[in-house]
N, C-alpha and C positions, 0 to 999 in steps of 0.2 A: 112829695109823694109822686110816684110814677103814674103817668096817665097812659093806659094801654090803648092800642088801636084795635080795630076789627082784625081778627086773626090772632093777634097777640092775646086777646082776652080768652079765646077758646083754648089756646095753648096753656095759659096760666091756670085754667080750670081743671087741667088734667090731674088725676090722682092715682090711677092704677091701670096696669095693662101695657099694651104695646101701642106706640104712637109714632107716626111719621109726620114730619113738619117740612113740607116743601116751601122754600122761601125764595124771595127775589132779592137782588142786590140792594143793600141799604135798608133792609126791612127791620133791623134791630133784633136779629135772632139771638145774639149773645146776651143782649139785655134781657129778653124775655126768658131765656133759659136760666140765667142767673136768678131772676125774680122767681121763677117756678121752683128752683132749688131751695131758695130761702123760705118760700111758703111751705114746702113739704117738710123742711126741717122744723120750722116753727110749730106747725100743726101736729108734729109727732108721727107723720106717716112713715118716716124712715125707721122707726122702732129702734132696735139696738144697732142697726146697720148704718151705712153711709151711702151718700150719692156719689157714684163714680162718674166723672166727666172726662171723656177721652177726646183729645183734639190733636192736631198735627203739627202745630208750630209752638215753639217755646214762648213766643210773644203772646200767643192766645192763652197759654196757661196762666201767665201773669195777669192778663186782662180778666179772665174768668175769676181768678182768686180775688182780685181787687173788687169786682162788681158784686160777687156773692158776699164778700166780707162787708161791703158797705150796706147791703140790704139786711144782713143779719144784725149789724151794729144798730141800724135804725129800729130794729125790733128789740133792742136791749140784750142781744145774744152775743156770744163770743164770735169773733170774725172767722175763726177756724173750725167752728163746730159742724160736725156732721157731713163733711164732704171731702173728696180728694179730686184734684185735677191732674191728669197725667197725659203725656204723649203716648203713642202706641208703644214706643220702645221702653219708656220708663214703666209702663204697665206690664209689659212682657218680662222685664227684668225683675219687677216686684213679684211676679208669679213664680219665676225660676228660683228666686231666693228663698221661697217657702220650702223648696226641696232641691238644693243644688246637687245632691248626689245622683239625681235623675240623669244628669248630663254625662255621668261616667268620666268626668274629668277630675275635678277636685272641688272642695268647698269654696275655693277662692278663684273661680274662673274669671278670666279677664276679657273685656271687650276690646277688640283690635281697633286701633286708631284708623280712621279712613285713609290717611296718607300711607300708613304702613301696609294696609290692605291693598292699596293701589300698587305699591311697590312689589308686593308678593305676587299679585296677578300679572304684573308686567314681567317679572322674572320667569314665571311659569310659561307665559306666552312666548318669550324669547327662547326658552329651552325647547318648547314644542316646535317652534319654527325651525330651529337648528336641526332637530331630529326628523323633521318632515318637510324639508326644503323642496322636494319634488312635488308633493301633493298640495303644498301651500297655495300654489297658483293654479290649481285645477280648474277653477271657474273663470279664469282670466280670458277676456276676449279683446285683446289689444295688441296691435302690431309691435313686437319687441324692437323693431328698427325705427319706430316713430319717435318724434321729438319728446312726447309726453310720457313715454313708457316708464322711465325710471321714477318720475313723479307719481304715476299711478301706483307703482309697486310700493313706494314710500308711504302713500296715503293708506293703502290696504294694510301694510305692516304696522304702521304707527298709530293710525286712527280708527279705521273702520273694522279691522279684524278684532282689536281689543274691545271695541264697542259691542261687537257681536258676543264675545265671551262674557263680558260683564252683564249684558242683558240676559244671557241664558243662565248664568249663575243665579241671578234673581228669580228667573222662571223656575229653576229646579227647586229653590227654597219655597217659592210660592205654592208649588204643588206638593210640598212636604217630602221631597226626595232626598235621602241621604246617599252617601257614596256607594253603599252596598246595593241599594235599589237602582241607582244609576248604572252600576256595573252590570246588573242583571238585564236592564233595558238595552244596554250597549251590546250585550252578547246576541241579542235577538234583532239587531238593527244593521242596516247597510253600513259598510265601512266607507271612509273617505267622503263624508258629507258634512255640511255645516254642523248638524246636530251631533254627529259622531265626534267631530273635533272638539266641540264644547263639552261633551261627555268626558273625553280624555283629560282635558285640562281641569275640569271640575273635580274629578276623582283625586287628582294630586293636590288640588287646593284644599279639599275637605280633609284629606289625610294629614296634611301639614298643620292645618288649624287644630285638628283634634290632638295631634301629638304635642302641640305647644299649649294646650289648654285655652285656646282662644275661640271667641265667638264673634261673628260680625252682626250688624244690626238685623239682617234678614234672618239669621239664626235665632235671634231672640224670639221673634214672633212664631217661627216654625216650632221651636222647642217648647215654648209656652203652650201652644195649642196641643202638641203631643202629650205634654204633662197633664193638662186638664182632661184630655180624652181618656187617658189611662188610669188616672188616680181619682176615683170617685169621691174618696174622703176629702181630698184637697179641694175638689170642685165644690162639694157641699159646704166646706168651710169658707171658700171665696164667695159663694152665693149668699151665705149668711152675712159675710162682711159687707157686701154691697147689695143693699135692698133696692136700689135704683141704678140703672146704667144709662147714661146720656152719651150720645156720639155727636160731636160737632163736625161740620164739613163732611157730612156722610157721603157726598158725591165723590169724594176722594178715597173712599174705603176700598179695601181689596179683599180677596178671598180669605186670607188668613185672619185678618182683623174681624171680618164679618162673622166667622165661625167662633172666634174667641168671645166676642160680645154676646152672641146668642147663647153660648154655654154659660157665661157669667150671669146673664139675666134669667136663664131657665125658661121652660115652656110656660110656666105660670107666674113668671116674674114681671118686672117692670123695665121696659126698654123704650127709650126715646131717641130717635135718629133725626137730626136736623140737617138739611142740605139744600143745594140748588143744582140740579142736574144740568142746568144751562151754563153753569160755571165749572163744569168738569173738564179741566184743561191739563191734568197731570199725567194722562195715559202715555204720552210720548216719552216722559222721563222716568216714570215709576210703573208699578204694577196696578195702579188705580183702575177701577172698573165702575163707571157711573151706573151701569145696569144693575148693580147690586142694590143701590138705593132705590132705583125705579121699581125693581121687583119687590122690595120690602114695602114700598108705598102702595103697591097694587094688591097686597095680600088682604084677604077678607077678615083676618083676625087682627088687623092693624087699623087703628083709628087714624084718619087723615085730617090734619088741621093745617091749612095753608096760611102763610103770612105773605100777602100780596101788596100791601101798602108800604110805600117807601118815600122818605122825604129828602133823599140825597140829591136828586137831580131836578132840574127844571122840567116843566111839563113837556117842553119841546124835545129835550133829550130823551125823556121817557117814551115819547111817541116814536122816536127814531129806533130805539132799542126794541120796542114792541113790533115795529114794522119789519125789522130783521127777522124776528121770530115768525111773524105771519108769512113773509115771503119764503123763508126756509121750509116751513111746514107745508105750504101749498104749491110753491112754484119753483123750487130748486131744480135745476136742469138734470142733476144726477138723482134719479128717483130714490135710490137707497139712502141718500143723505137727508131726506125730508124729516127723518126722525132725530136729526142731530140736536135740534132744539125742541124742548117740550113746549106744547102750546099753553103757555102760562104767561100772563101779561102783568106788567107792573101798573099799579094804580097810584096816583098822587094822593097825599093825605088830605084830610078835611081842612077847611080854611081856618078852623079854630085850634088846630093842632099846635102844641107848644113848640114844635120844630117844623114849621111849614116848608114846603118846597121852595127853592130859590126863585126869585123873580128876576127877569132881565129886561133891559131896555132894548127892545127890538128882537129880531130873530137872529140868534147868535150861534148858528151852526153853518159851517161852510165846507164845501169840498172843492178840491183843485187838483188838476193833473199837470205835472211839469214835464218838460221835454226829456230831461235827464235826471238821474239820481243826484248828481251834484247840484243841479238847479234846485231840486227839492230840499236838499240838506241846507243849502245857503239861505233860501227863502224862509224855511220853517224856523231856523235858528234866529234869523233877523226879526221875524214876527214875534217870536217868543221873547227875545231880548227887549224889543220895544215895549211889548205888553207888560213885562215885569218892571221895566223902568217907569212906565206910566201908572202902574198899579202895584206899588211895592207892598201893599197890605194883602195882596192876593197870592194864592198858591198856584203853581204852574208845573205841568209835566209834558215832556216829549217822550212818547212811547214808540219803541221800535220792535220789529218782530224777531230780531236775532242779535246776538252779542257783537257780531263783526261790524255792525253799523255804528256802534257806540263811539268808537275812536274818532270817526269823522265828525260826528255831532259835537263831541267835546272840543275838537280843534276849532270848529266854527264858533262855538260859544266863547272860547278863550279869546278869539279875535274880537268878539263883540265886547269883551271886558265885563261880562255879567257874572254874578255868582251862580254856581250850579253845584249839584250833588249827584253823583252817579251811584245807583244802587248795585251796579254790576262790577264795580272795582273789587278785586279780591281782598276786601277788608284792609286795604293798605293803610288808611288812616287809623282804623281800629286796631291794627296790629302794630302800630308805631311804638306802643309801650314795650312790647316784646323786643323790637329792634333796638330801642334805646338801652334797655337793660343788657342785651347781648353786648353792645358796644362798650358800655361802662364796665361790665365784669371782665371782658377781654382785656381792656386797658389796665384795670386795677390789678389783674393777674400779672401783667408785664408792663409797668408804667413807662417804658422807654419806646413804646410803639407810637411813632410820630403821626402816621396816617390816621390811626384810630383816634388819637387825641384831637386832631383837627376835626374829624367827623363829630366827636362828642361836643366840641365847642360850637360847631355850626348847627348840628341837628338836635342837640339837647339843651345845652346851657344858654345859647344865644339864639334859639329857634324863633323867638318872638321878633327879633330884628330881621331875620331871614324872611319870615312871613310878611313883614311890612315892606319887603322889596329892597331892603338895604343891602349893600354889597359887603360880603364878608371875605372877599378874596384877599384882603390885606393879611389875613391869617397865613395864607400860603407864603406870602412875601416874608412875613415875620419868621416863619419856621425855616425858610431858606437861609436866613442870616444867623439865626440862633438855634442851639440844640434844645431838645425837650427839657433837659435838666436846667439849662440856663433860663428858660422861661418859667418852668414850674417851680424849681427850687434854686433860684439864682443866689450865688455866693455874694454876700454883702448887700442883699436887697435886689429890687427889680428896677433900679434906676436906668441901667444901660438899655435894656430892650424897650423900656417905656419912652426913653428919649427918642429912640429910633421910631417907635410907633407914632409919636406925636406928629411926625413929619408925613405920615401916610393916612392918618385916620383922625376923626374928630375927638375932642376931649370927652364928650359924652360916651362915645363908643369905647374909648380906652378905659374909662371908669367901669363900664360894664364888663370888659374883658378881665380887668383886675379882680372884680367881684367874682366872676366865673372861675378864675384860677384859684382864688381863696376857697371856693366851694370844692373844687377838685382836690386841693391839698387836704381838706378835711376828710374827703372820701378815702384818699390814699392812706392817711393815718388810721382811719377806722377799719380799713381792710386788713390791717395788721392785728388789731385788737379784737375785732368781732368775727364770729363765724359767718360764713357767706350768706346764710338765710337771714340773719339779723342785719347784715349789711344791706341787703335788698330792701328791707323794711325801713331802715334809716334813710336810704336814698329816696324811697317813695315819699316819706314824710317831708324831706327837704325839698323835693320837687313839687310838693303840695298837690299830689294827685288826688282826684276825687272820683267817687262813684265807680263807673265801670273800669277806668284806668287803674284805680286803687285796687279793685278786686283782682284784676289781671296781675298786678305786682304782688299781691298777697299770695296768689296761686303759685307764682314763680318761686316765692320764698318757701312755700309749703312743700313744693316738689323738690327743691334743693335740700330742704331739711330731711325729707325721706331718703334722698341719696346719701346724705351724711350719716344717717342712722344705719344704713346698709354698709357704708364704707367709712368707719369712724376716723381713719387715718387721713382721709382726703382733706385738702386745703383748697383755697380759692383757685389755684392753678388747675387742679384736677376737675373742679366744677366747671371752669371755663372750657376745658377740653370736651366736657360732656354736653355742653349746650346744644350742639347740632342734633344730638340724639333726643334731647328733651323737647326740642322746639315743636315737634308735631303735637305733643300733648299740651304745650302752652297755647298753641294756636287753636286747638280744639276747644279748650276752656274759654278762650276769648270769643270764639264764634258763639258758643252757648250763651255767654253773658250778654252779647250785643243782640242776639236773636230774641232773648227774653225781654229785652227792653223794647224791641220792635222799632218801627220807623214812623216818624211823624213829619209830614211835609212842612217845610218852613216857608212863611210868607216872604216874598221877594227873592226866593232862591229857586231856580229851575231844576226840577228833578228829571234825570234821564234814566230810563229803565226799560226793560223789555216788557212786552204785553204780559208775560207770565208773572213776572215779579211785581206787577202793578196790582195784582189781585189782593183785595182786602184794603186797598188804599183809595183815597179820593182827593181831587184837586178842583179848584175853581175853574181852571182852564186846562184843557188837554189837547195836545196835537198828536194825532194817530197817523203814523207815517208808513211808507213802503207797502201800500196796499196794492200789490201787483200779483199777477197770476202765478208767478214762481214762488211767492210767499203764501198765497192763499188760492190754491188750485180749486177748481169747481167741477172737474171732470176727470175720470180715470185715464183719459187720453193726455192729460197735462203731464208736465215733468214733475218729479217728486225728489226731494233732497235725500230721501232714504234709499233711492235707487242709484246705484253707482255705475257710472257710464262705462267703466272699464271691465265690467263683469258681463257674462252671458245674460241675455234678456230674461230668461226664466229663473236666473239666480241672482239678479241684480239687487234684490233686497234680502240680504242674508238673515237678518233678525226675523222677518216675517216668515221666511222659508223654514228656519229652525223651529220657531214657535209652533207653526202649523204641523210640522213633523212630530214634535213632542206631544201635542194634543191628540194627534192621530194614534200615536203609540200608546198613550195612557188611556184615552177614552174612546178609541176607535172613531174619532171625529174626523171625517175626511173633508178637506177643504179643496174645492175645485181649483181655485186660483188664489193662493195665499197672498200673492203680491197685490192683486186687485182688491182683496178684502182689506189688506193693510192700508192701501191708498184711500179707500172709502172711509176707513176709520180716521185717517189723517185729515181728510176734507171736513169731516164732521167736527173733529176737535178744533180745527182752524175757525170754523163758524162760531163755536163757543168762545174761542179766544177773542174774536172780534167783538162779540157781545160783551165780554168782560171789559175790554178796552173802552167801549162806548159808555158803559155804566160807571166808569171811574170819574166822569166829568160831572160837575155840579151846575155850571152856568154856560160855559163857552166850549165849543168843540170844532176842531178843524180836522178833516180827513184828507189825506194826500196820497198821490201815486205818481208814477213816472212811466215814460215809454221806452227809455233806454237806460240800462244800468251801466255805469262806468266803474271799472275796478281800479284798485290802487296801482296796478302795473300798466294802466293805460288801455287795457283791453275793454271792449264793450259788448253788450248783447241787447238785442231788441226784446222788450217785454210788453205786456199789456196790463192796463189797470184790471184788477181782479173783478170778477163778475159781481160779487156782493157790493163792491165799491161803486160800480156803475149803477146798480139798482138803488142803493142808498142815495147816490148823487141825484138821480131823478126825483126821488121822494123829497129830498132837501129842497130842490128847486120849486117843486109844487107847493110845499109847505111855506116857503118864503113868500111866494105869490099870494097864497091865502092869508098869511099873516099881514101882508101889506094892505090887503083889501079890507081887513077888519080893524 
């Protein structure tokens, strides 16, 4: 039976109305929400309706379902009774499916794959640049004769301008603007500005999407909201369907979702929003707005029940996190940033709690400044490697503020020879199943492809030996001497090539090669007898794929079957030709499968990830790196990554400029200095990001910075340790002294 803590008890007692639940890291909010849901269902409060739980990650969906299911099973009830757990996008899709004709497309509207959407936007941007080559560089402030001019143009064209357009497409959807409304706004706005350019590209984007019956993920929420606002009968039906609405991670809510949930709950309904505004770190990447949850919490008609007790971290780490909050609220040098963190402190749990706070031998928080970024990288990885070797039963993470730092960390860890896992690799390992099937199907469609055959032997059939570090280069020698046919289907048996192979490889390895070739011959024969979808399932079975890998293979088979139904005359050769077109949807499915599973840190394996992706995770020991003023600015006078050096000063942050212009146009909201406002928001989010990083640690914590950053090309730049780092370092020194005296 669960033992609830102070705060959790009050949340579990909720029965009706509106409730806000501000929580702290590690407070067990998922647990108490699941427990509350089970109580409401058991006691009949849901009536004929259900509890709707909306969260943001597929892994959180699985987690909620498992916990609620367990609590219901303990009560003798069905694990699936009385609730639904959905992401924002699945909720919006569910609403639209109630009335697909509302979209004026067709009953079978399709969601565009992210990769295909990216290619469409890229194509539209390239067309626009071609047609507007003179105005494209309007805001450039860089000498055309200087050495870096062409590089600056390239970055604007390939990175920063596309980032502006993608951000503004999201903004237009957030404000519920279709292309007709955007066209009207554009007619009344100045030409040849960032916003005007974004308007132009968005109008074409929306037109093409509509013509092809496609929706993107932003469309789902926007159209679902429009439908609920216009169709009162549907809204009443949805309100009857969901007697309670719960929102998890409410600090990451946005304008559209907030409106959808409020409509579903109704003014006299039941709405519970749980979040931690101090962990609101998604504003840079999404349209999330932490002020939405703060405003909801402050409403007079909303009951506030805080969960402030946490057992995740040691008391020393809790003190450090609380000090960051206190310093920010009272002493941050940029006055406007003092509201970045809400004055809400973490409390350790009671001594008799079933899950007490971790205990440590001594004061195990350290801060250190290195001369250069390379020194920092080398020393941190050595410390982490030594720690994991001495404590193989513990979990360890190295956190970095940006993706570009990852590669250097990985190189250093590989030199140390320790196990590591990077959460920022683009699903390479997780997408291996797709790559394997692509290779196999390509080969089986044309079994004379020598290069592909060698890849299959190395990467699929003999992969275990490759991972053990055994040399498989003998295969290249073998295929230089013998043809594919002589090795796969030798006339009179395989004696000739085997005799040659014995001279260059061990008997054990030769036996494994013969076994692999037998397997391959079986697949070749099956490819003649079986349709391609059944062939995929046979290969998956013989490779003994399990769990997620098997699910990915089954999805490949399912999509191939759909292609065959549309094209009954197709054979394996045609399917192999279509694999590049199908790959995006294969990958999308794989991502969903692995996201649903979530990530669980492994003991003895160093996790490397960004501060952002560490959210929701925890490790025994955490190394927080690169805490410099270029990554964590503290004043509007500092340099900001969102300001591009090659643009005019007043226009150096295109996204901030365009967003401010849009809000001024729609709401008549005049921003005196949109770039300064954006920089203040960035400083605030970086403070919350540091807070998130600190609260990932359970027992041991190292904070590091450097004074000179050295780039891959050998260039260097002087930097300073970030102001919050220096403040926390002083606090750590004092706490260590106090700890030693007691």
